[in-house]
Every structure is written in structure tokens, then in C-alpha cells.
N, C-alpha and C positions, 0 to 999 in steps of 0.2 A: 555494450552490456558488460557489467562487472562480473568478475569471477567470485563465486561463493563456495563455501564448504556446506553442502546441503545436508540437513539431518535426515535420518531414516523416517519414512512415513509411519504413523501409528494411529491411535484412535482419535488424534486431533486432526486427522486428514480432512474429515468433514465435520464442521461445526456450524451452529446457527450464527448469525451475524453478532448477536449479543454475546454468545460464548466466545467467539473469536476476539471480541473486544475485552473480554474478561471483566465485563461490567464497567469498564472505563472507556467511554467513547473516544477519548483522545488517542487511544492506541490505533484506531483506524482513521480518526478525523484529522490528525496532523500529518503533514506531508512526510512521507518516508518511503523506503524501498525494503523489500523482503527477499529473503534467500530462496523462497519457494515461488513457483508459479501460483497465481491466485485466481480463482473464479468466485465472483459474488453474484448469486442468483436471487434477485429480489422478487418475492412472490406476493407481497402485500405491503402497501404503504409507499411513502415517498422518501427519496434520498438524493444525494448529490455526490458526484465523483469528480475529481480533478486528476487527470492522468497526463504526465508530461506537459503540465500547465494548460491542458485543455479541459475546461469545466463543462459538465453536462448534468442536467437534471435526470433523475432516474425514478421510475414508478413501477407499479406491479408488472411482473413478467418482463423485466429488463435484466440482461446478463452482461456482466463486465468481466472480460478476460485480461489479466495483467501479468505479463511475463516477469520472471524473476529479475531483480535489479532495475526495475522501473519505478520512478518516483511517482507516487500517487497518494491521494487521500480519499476517504469515504466517510461522509457524514450522513446521519439518518435520523428520521423522526422517531419518537417513542413508539408509534404504531407500526413502524416498519418491521417486517419479518422476512427472513430468507435464509438460504444456506450458503456456506462458503466452503470451497475445496482448495486445499493447499497441497501442492505436489512438488517434490524436489526435482530440479532439472535432471534430465537423463537422456542419453543417446537414443534410447528407445522411445522417447516421448517427443513427438514432433509438435512442440508448442510453438505458436506463432511468434515471430520476432517483434511484432508490433501489437499494442493493445487493441482490443476489439470491444465495442459496446453494441449490443444487439437489442433491438426492440422486438421481442418475440410476441407477436399479436395472435397468431393462429393457435388454437387449442391443441392441435395435433403436435405442433412443434414444441409447445410448452410441456406436454406430457413426455415427449422424447428427451428433452434436456433433463427433466426431473428424473426420468428413468436412469440416465447415466450417473447422475449425482447419487442416487440411491444405490446403484450397483457398486460404485466406488466405496461408498460408506459401508456396505455389506462386507466387502473384502477387508476393509480396515478393521472391522470389529470382529469378524469371524475367525481371523487368524488361521485360515486353512492353509495347507501346503500350496506353495506358489501363489500366495495371496498378493504379493507385490507385483508379480507378473500380470496377474488377472486385473488388478487395479489399474496398472498402466495400460492394459489393453482397452479397458472401458474408457479410460481417459483419452486414449488415442482415437477411439470411435467418437467420443464427444467432440474432439477437435475437428474431425472430418465433418461432423454435422455442423459445427459452428462456421467453418469455412464455406460450406455449401449454402448455409443460410445467409451469410454475409454477401456472397456472390449474388444470390437471388434478390437481395435488397438494393443492388446497384450502388455499392458504397462509393463515395466520391474520393478522388485522389487528394493526397495531402497538398496543402498550400504552403507557400514560403513561410508564413507565420508559424504553421504547425511544425515545420522542419526546424525552425529556430528554437521553438520551445522544447522540442525533443532533445536538441543538442544542449540547451541550458540545463534541463533536468538531468541529462546524462552526466554533465560536469558536477552537479550537486551530488549525485550518487557516487561518483568517483572520489569526491572529496571525503566521503564517509569511509570508503574502502581504504583510503590512505590515512585515515584517522586524523583528518583536518576538517576545517569548515570551508576551505576553498577561497577565503578572502572576502572582500566587499563586493557589492554589485558591480562596481566599476571594474574590479579584477575579472569578474566573470564576463562582462561585456567585452573587455579587451581580448580575452581568449576566444570569444565568438566572432570577433572582427566587426562589432557594431558599437554604436555609442550607448552609454547608459540610458540616455533618454529614449532611444529606440527600443531597447530591451524592456524598459519599464512600460512603454506604451503598448508594445505587442503583448506582453504578459498580462497587463490589465484588460486588454481587449479580448484575449482568448480564454482566460480563466477567472476573471472578475477580481483578482487580487494583484497587487503590485509584485514586481520581482523581489523587492526587499521583504515583503510580507511572506513570500514563499520561502525565502532563506530563513526568516525568523521561525516559521513553522517547523522547518527541518531541524534547526538548532534546538527548538523546544522539545521536539519528539525525542531527539537523541538524549537531551539532558534528563528528561523524565524517565527514559528507559534506564539510564545509568543510575539515577537516584532510586527509583522505585523497584526496579527489577534486580539490579546488581548491588544496591545499597552503598554505592561509592560516596565519599565525602565531597562537599562542595569544592574544596580546594583542589582535589584531584580532578574533578570534572572540569573545573575552570581551566586548568592547565591543558587537559586533553582536548578540549573544544576550542582553545585559542583565545579565551577571554583574558583581558589584560590583568585583572585582579579577581580574587574570589569574591570581593565585595560587589564588583560590577556584575559578576555572574549571579549573585544572590538577588540583586535588584532586578536583573533580567527575568529570573524565574518568578519572583513575587509580582512583578508588574503584569505578567501574563497569566498567572494562576491564582493570585491572591494569597498564596502561601509561600513561606520560606522553604528553601531546599530541605532543611532538617525536618520541618513539619511534614512535608510530602514523604520523605524517607521513613519517618516514624509511623505515619498512618499506613503506608504500604506494608511495612513489617507486621503491624498489628493485624492487618487484613489477612496476610498470608498465614499467620498463626491461628486466626479464627477459622480459616478455611480448612486447616489441618486437624481441627478438633472434631 
């Protein structure tokens, strides 16, 4: 797991899925890692998550726990609704080292998880004395509940393919922390001690996309954040992400979004200004 400088929790600790995506589904839907631990609690509709290259369908009353520094993506249908909880890593918060996907079928268990989410939200918004400590306490209780529920469902042990995909995704995340893109798929395969063909086959079988597609998603997520959130120019992003030329970077972005980098940056700036009015 990578080291991150985590922000202080605030009113964005608990947001709906749509609010977390800021109205732009790519923010959750493209493969990326976050500085915070993340819970996604789907209460209505259908979605799909890919965590450490393991793809799973999600539906009503499914909960996904993603540790900080874990490569994941989350796509959802327009009818999907749910809550997300983002918490910075802390010595006081015993968050699991591995992701967890829970199918919460019992109404009592559904109410229990919803209670913890609402309690964390209340502390984030009320700003009472010791609110941070209280929010972490509720989060810790939530994790105890999640571990107990997972044990009760007799979760299966990881297989060799899952271990390989976790290692692959960890390398992708490390490349971001080092401000690089980590090289080609062949470079990643060499680091993992497998052939590119084997890596591609296992990735396709476990998450439904090729290893090359996963790397492309991660590059596109980073590019759009730098363009739309930080307003950097294409020439600077191309250099930062290791593209051979700014022109190649522009073709890459346009081929995957239908827009040039400058158009995406301009639209994002206009949207921020409109939101501030």
C-alpha cells in the first residue's frame, strides 16, 4: 500500500454516489486510487466495481470497502443510489488491508450499516467537540460489523489469479505515487515475473478488461484530473505522464473522450465558475 498525505475529514466525509462523482461519472468509473479509505453503500439500482482487477456486479444493499491506495473503479446506472464514506488513514482506525464486497441481504444488517453511515455523517456535519474522535469510533464499529458479517458469509480464500492482480494493481498505484506511468504492459509483466500474455489473460478473466485497458483507464483518469481539476496544459501533462509528445497526448485524450484537452479544461473551468455563482 502506498503512503499518502491524507486530508482532514470535513462535510465531504459522507456524500451520495452522485455527489462523490461531482456529476462526472468518470471520476469514479475510471481506474484510480484514493488517499482515503472508501465505503460505497449501494441502496438502490445496479453498479459494477473493479478492485485490484477483480470485477463484480453490485446491486441493492451491496457494500464495497476499499482501503486507501487501492486501485479500483466504480460504474453505476442512472437509477443507482447510495452513500459513500471517505475516511483518512489513521492509527486509530483499523481499516482492513484488503478490499471487501458484502452482499447484505438481511434487513437487520442493512439497518445496522445504514446506522453507522448516518452516525459518521452526523459527526461530520455537526462539528461538535471531539467530532473527529466520534466519527472514527463509529467507523471502527462499522468495520467490526463488516468483519463479522464477512466471516458469517464464509468468504473464500484468495486464488493465485487474485494475488497476481493485486500485485499488478499495486504496481500501477506505485507508479502514480512516483509520478510516472510505470511503463508498458511488458514492463509490468517483467516486474511481476510473468509473461505479458499470462498477465493479459488473467486480467481479462478476472475483471473483464485487458491489462492494457486497465493501464489506459488509469492514465486517462490521471490526465482528466490534471486537466479538469488542476487546469494544467497538455504539454505539461504529457511530460508528467510520460507521453512522447504533446500531440500524442492530445490524440490519446481525444480518442477516449471525444474532446481535445483544451476543450475539457475550458468546460471544467466554466462549470466551476457556474457552481460558484
